[in-house]
C-alpha positions in Angstrom: 23.1 21.4 -15.6 22.3 23.8 -18.7 20.5 26.1 -17.2 18.8 26.9 -21.0 17.3 24.1 -21.3 13.7 23.2 -20.4 13.6 21.4 -16.9 11.7 18.1 -17.4 9.0 17.7 -14.6 10.8 15.1 -12.3 13.4 18.0 -12.2 11.4 20.4 -11.6 10.0 18.1 -8.5 13.3 17.0 -7.2 14.4 20.9 -6.7 11.3 21.9 -5.1 11.5 19.1 -2.8 15.1 20.0 -2.0 14.0 23.6 -1.8 11.2 22.9 1.4 12.6 19.7 3.2 16.2 20.8 3.0 15.0 23.8 5.4 15.1 23.5 9.1 11.6 24.6 9.4 8.3 22.5 8.8 7.4 23.2 5.5 4.5 25.7 5.1 1.0 25.6 3.9 2.1 27.6 1.1 5.0 24.9 0.4 3.3 21.9 0.4 0.8 23.6 -2.1 3.5 24.2 -4.3 4.6 20.7 -4.0 1.1 19.5 -5.0 0.7 21.8 -7.9 3.6 20.3 -9.5 2.6 16.9 -8.7 -0.5 17.7 -10.2 0.5 18.1 -13.9 2.6 15.0 -13.7 1.7 11.9 -16.2 2.6 8.3 -16.5 5.2 9.0 -19.4 6.8 11.8 -17.3 8.5 8.7 -14.9 9.0 6.4 -17.8 5.8 4.3 -17.6 3.4 3.5 -20.8 -0.1 3.5 -19.1 -1.7 1.9 -21.9 0.7 -0.7 -23.7 0.3 -4.5 -22.6 3.0 -6.5 -24.8 1.6 -10.3 -24.3 0.8 -11.5 -20.8 1.3 -9.7 -17.7 4.7 -10.8 -15.9 6.7 -10.7 -12.7 9.1 -8.9 -14.8 8.5 -5.5 -15.9 8.3 -5.1 -20.0 9.8 -2.6 -21.2 8.5 -0.9 -24.7 10.2 1.7 -26.6 12.1 2.7 -23.6 8.9 3.1 -21.1 7.4 0.3 -18.7 4.3 -1.0 -19.9 1.7 -0.3 -16.8 -0.2 -3.1 -17.8 2.2 -5.2 -17.9 3.1 -6.0 -14.5 1.6 -9.1 -12.3 2.6 -8.2 -8.9 3.0 -4.5 -7.2 6.0 -2.9 -8.6 8.1 0.3 -7.1 10.2 2.0 -9.2 12.6 3.8 -7.2 13.7 6.9 -8.3 15.8 9.0 -5.2 16.5 8.6 -2.0 18.4 11.2 0.1 18.4 12.1 4.0 15.2 14.3 3.6 13.2 12.7 1.2 12.7 9.9 -1.7 10.5 9.3 -4.4 9.2 6.7 -6.0 6.5 5.0 -7.7 4.1 1.8 -7.0 2.5 0.1 -10.2 -0.1 -2.0 -9.1 -2.1 -4.8 -11.6 -5.8 -5.1 -10.8 -6.6 -6.7 -7.6 -3.5 -6.2 -5.5 -3.6 -4.9 -2.0 -0.8 -3.1 -0.4 -1.8 -3.3 3.3 -1.9 -1.1 5.9 0.7 0.8 6.7 2.0 4.0 8.5 4.5 6.9 7.6 5.9 7.6 11.2 7.1 11.3 11.6 6.5 12.0 7.7 4.6 13.9 5.2 3.9 12.0 2.3 2.6 13.4 -1.3 0.9 10.8 -3.7 -0.3 11.4 -7.3 -2.6 8.4 -8.8 -0.9 8.9 -12.3 -3.9 6.4 -13.7 -6.3 3.9 -13.2 -8.8 3.4 -10.2 -7.4 2.5 -6.6 -9.6 2.2 -3.6 -8.1 3.9 -0.4 -8.7 2.7 2.9 -7.1 5.6 5.7 -6.8 6.3 9.2 -5.2 8.3 11.6 -4.5 7.7 15.3 -6.6 8.9 18.2 -4.7 11.0 20.7 -1.3 10.6 18.8 0.2 12.1 21.6 3.6 10.5 21.3 6.5 11.0 19.0 7.5 7.2 18.9 5.8 5.0 16.6 2.4 3.4 17.4 1.9 -0.3 17.0 -1.8 -0.5 18.5 -4.9 1.4 19.4 -7.8 3.0 18.5 -7.9 5.1 14.9 -10.6 6.9 13.2 -11.4 6.6 9.6 -9.9 9.5 7.4 -10.6 8.1 4.3 -12.8 5.2 2.9 -13.2 5.6 -1.1 -12.7 5.2 -4.3 -10.0 7.5 -6.3 -9.9 7.5 -10.3 -7.2 9.3 -12.5 -7.0 12.2 -13.6 -7.3 13.5 -9.9 -5.2 15.9 -7.5 -2.5 14.7 -5.6 -2.9 14.4 -2.0 -0.9 14.9 1.4 -0.8 13.5 4.5 1.3 14.3 7.6 2.6 12.6 10.6 -0.5 12.8 12.8 -3.3 13.8 10.0 -4.5 13.0 6.9 -4.6 9.6 6.5 -0.8 8.7 8.2 -1.9 4.9 8.3 -3.5 3.9 4.8 -3.8 0.9 2.5 -4.2 0.8 -1.5 -6.4 -1.6 -3.9 -6.0 -1.7 -7.1 -9.2 -1.7 -9.0 -7.8 -1.6 -12.3 -3.8 -1.2 -13.2 -2.4 2.0 -11.6 0.1 3.6 -10.5 1.0 6.2 -7.7 3.9 8.5 -7.9 5.0 9.4 -3.7 7.3 11.8 -1.9 8.2 11.0 1.5 9.7 13.6 4.1 11.7 12.4 5.7 12.2 8.5 4.1 11.6 5.6 6.1 14.8 4.5 8.6 15.1 2.0 11.4 18.1 4.1 12.5 16.0 7.1 13.1 13.1 5.4 14.5 10.7 5.5 11.4 10.3 2.1 10.6 7.4 0.6 8.1 4.9 -1.1 10.1 1.9 -2.9 8.5 -1.6 -3.6 10.8 -4.7 -5.4 10.6 -7.8 -3.1 11.4 -10.9 -4.5 13.4 -13.5 -1.9 12.8 -15.8 -1.2 15.8 -19.6 -2.1 15.3 -20.8 0.6 18.0 -18.5 3.3 17.1 -18.8 4.0 13.3 -15.7 5.4 11.8 -13.2 3.6 14.1 -11.5 0.9 14.3 -8.5 -1.3 16.5 -5.5 -1.2 14.8 -3.0 -4.3 15.5 0.7 -4.6 14.2 1.0 -7.3 11.9 4.2 -9.6 12.9 5.6 -9.6 9.4 7.4 -6.1 8.3 5.9 -7.4 4.9 2.9 -9.8 5.1 4.2 -13.1 3.3 0.9 -12.6 1.1 2.4 -9.6 -0.5 5.0 -9.5 -2.9 6.5 -6.2 -4.1 9.0 -6.4 -7.0 11.6 -3.8 -8.4 12.2 -2.2 -11.7 14.2 0.1 -13.0 13.2 3.9 -13.6 13.4 5.1 -17.1 12.2 8.5 -16.8 14.2 11.6 -17.5 17.4 11.8 -15.7 17.9 14.1 -12.6 20.4 16.4 -11.5 21.3 16.0 -7.8 24.7 18.1 -8.4 25.0 21.7 -6.4 24.5 23.5 -9.7 21.6 26.0 -9.0 20.1 27.6 -11.7 
């Protein structure tokens, strides 16, 4: 990589994540705040998305206009894969208005998220008395988030046992969320993605019983893939 050239935002994020999540120790508070500060400066165009363009009717295939994916032109939840390695992954979920990514967990993970544009309703829980390292599949959970986020807003972070590790997203308008997961999902390393039903407890406000769904991805949820069209990443060993 030419060290005299200004880094793209996605390169800055990759380099920072590589520094923080490749170390043997858990990230410090200061390191997490550093990552959040980088995510805070992102806009949709920085990752190859035009949040405003709509070329015709929404389509199951991503529309590309002037080299950017049309954020308004998707009819299903669309995932844009940016990068994955053993220590972390980066990607973007684009939502049409009205679609929901159901309640799901992030076992053993730290997750940083940035709402790039639009408005989304978030519901998030943490397990009560989460005293095991194995993924939970049912039990009592407490509400951490139950509200609406509107862009622009600050990035958020959740941890393995706090911050709303089990959450769902419902798009109130077309929107997109840039995610960093560390470490990434892995069935081999007991980090599967599990989806849940939640049953609020009327006599215990703020709490619900969570029950694992049988299907890994509910049959009524469609997630399409789309290419990453943002600035290229240099993931080589050279360090500026």
